[in-house]
C-alpha positions as CSV (number, residue, x, y, z in Angstrom):
1,M,-179.8,15.0,-81.0
2,P,-182.4,12.3,-79.1
3,V,-179.6,9.4,-77.4
4,L,-180.9,7.0,-79.4
5,L,-181.3,9.0,-82.9
6,Q,-177.6,9.9,-82.3
7,I,-177.2,5.5,-82.2
8,A,-179.2,5.1,-84.9
9,L,-177.6,7.4,-87.8
10,G,-174.5,6.5,-85.7
11,G,-174.6,2.0,-86.2
12,A,-175.9,3.3,-90.6
13,L,-172.8,4.3,-91.2
14,G,-169.9,2.5,-88.8
15,S,-172.5,-0.7,-91.4
16,L,-171.8,1.0,-94.7
17,L,-167.9,1.9,-93.6
18,R,-167.4,-2.4,-92.5
19,F,-168.9,-2.9,-95.1
20,T,-167.1,-1.0,-97.8
21,L,-163.5,-1.7,-95.9
22,T,-164.0,-4.8,-95.6
23,G,-164.8,-5.9,-99.6
24,A,-162.0,-3.2,-100.4
25,A,-159.9,-6.1,-98.1
26,M,-161.8,-9.4,-100.2
27,R,-160.8,-7.4,-104.1
28,A,-157.3,-6.4,-103.0
29,F,-156.3,-9.8,-100.9
30,G,-158.7,-11.7,-101.8
31,A,-161.3,-14.8,-99.6
32,W,-159.2,-16.8,-98.1
33,L,-158.6,-15.0,-95.1
34,P,-160.9,-12.5,-93.7
35,W,-158.7,-9.7,-93.8
36,G,-161.3,-7.0,-94.2
37,A,-162.6,-8.1,-90.8
38,A,-159.8,-8.5,-88.7
39,A,-158.9,-4.9,-89.9
40,V,-162.1,-3.6,-89.0
41,N,-162.2,-5.5,-85.3
42,V,-158.4,-4.5,-85.1
43,L,-159.6,-0.9,-85.9
44,G,-162.5,-0.6,-84.2
45,S,-161.3,-1.6,-80.8
46,F,-158.5,0.7,-81.3
47,L,-161.1,3.4,-81.9
48,M,-163.5,2.3,-78.3
49,G,-160.1,2.4,-76.4
50,V,-160.3,6.5,-78.0
51,V,-163.3,7.1,-78.3
52,A,-163.6,5.7,-74.4
53,V,-161.0,8.5,-72.7
54,L,-162.2,11.1,-74.9
55,A,-166.6,10.5,-74.5
56,L,-166.7,9.0,-70.5
57,A,-162.9,9.4,-68.7
58,R,-163.1,12.9,-69.8
59,P,-166.5,14.5,-68.8
60,D,-165.4,18.4,-70.4
61,A,-163.4,17.1,-74.4
62,G,-167.1,17.8,-75.1
63,L,-167.6,14.2,-76.4
64,A,-169.3,13.1,-73.3
65,R,-172.9,13.9,-74.7
66,A,-172.7,13.2,-77.6
67,W,-170.6,9.1,-77.3
68,P,-174.3,7.4,-77.4
69,F,-172.8,8.6,-81.9
70,P,-169.3,6.8,-81.8
71,M,-169.0,4.5,-79.3
72,P,-172.7,2.2,-79.3
73,G,-173.2,3.6,-82.2
74,L,-171.0,4.3,-85.5
75,L,-168.5,1.5,-83.9
76,G,-171.6,-0.8,-82.5
77,G,-172.0,-0.6,-86.5
78,F,-168.6,-0.5,-87.7
79,T,-167.9,-3.4,-85.2
80,T,-169.5,-5.3,-82.1
81,F,-165.9,-6.7,-80.9
82,S,-164.8,-2.8,-80.9
83,A,-167.7,-3.3,-77.5
84,F,-166.6,-6.2,-76.7
85,S,-163.1,-5.4,-76.3
86,L,-163.6,-2.3,-73.9
87,D,-165.4,-4.4,-72.3
88,A,-162.0,-6.9,-71.5
89,V,-159.6,-4.4,-70.9
90,Q,-162.0,-2.6,-68.7
91,L,-162.7,-5.9,-66.2
92,V,-158.7,-6.2,-66.2
93,E,-158.3,-2.4,-65.8
94,R,-161.0,-3.3,-62.4
95,D,-158.2,-6.2,-61.3
96,R,-160.6,-8.9,-62.0
97,V,-158.3,-10.9,-64.1
98,L,-160.1,-13.7,-64.5
99,A,-163.5,-12.4,-64.6
100,A,-161.8,-10.6,-67.7
101,A,-160.7,-14.8,-69.1
102,A,-163.4,-15.9,-68.3
103,Y,-166.3,-13.4,-70.5
104,V,-163.0,-13.6,-73.2
105,A,-163.3,-17.1,-73.5
106,G,-166.7,-17.8,-72.2
107,S,-167.2,-15.4,-75.8
108,V,-165.7,-17.2,-77.8
109,A,-166.8,-20.5,-77.0
110,L,-170.4,-20.0,-76.8
111,G,-169.4,-18.2,-79.8
112,L,-169.2,-20.3,-82.0
113,A,-171.1,-22.7,-80.3
114,A,-174.1,-21.0,-80.9
115,L,-173.0,-19.5,-84.2
116,A,-172.7,-23.6,-85.6
117,A,-176.4,-24.4,-83.0
118,G,-177.5,-21.5,-85.6
119,L,-175.6,-23.1,-89.3
120,A,-177.4,-26.3,-88.0
121,A,-181.0,-24.2,-87.4
122,G,-181.4,-22.7,-90.3
123,R,-180.3,-25.7,-92.2
124,A,-182.6,-28.2,-91.4
125,W,-185.2,-24.9,-91.5
126,S,-184.6,-25.1,-94.9
127,A,-184.2,-28.4,-96.3
128,G,-188.1,-28.8,-95.7
129,P,-190.5,-31.6,-94.0
């Protein structure tokens, strides 16, 4: 199966799973904290670690050719936090602890700032002239 098709199919499935899990968590626990998003991020990060070892570190495991479906596809659609977590841990494993800390802090700070800027831009645009 072509790589882009693997990613597209996995991404669609991952997005559906994220939507289902976050909706179920909101119904079960209420919307006062984003429990579903937290669960998705933690579960996705755990699964990214498992799949990274099985697919990339052990090419004999059979997942080496199919890694685009579970990693950037399924887990990328489920949560991009899993890819972020994998990148940060890989930096630490390569003894680049300061780079990992800068990556984590910078990603969170810049992500929050970009979201705030996007909200402001969207509000300004929707308000009209």
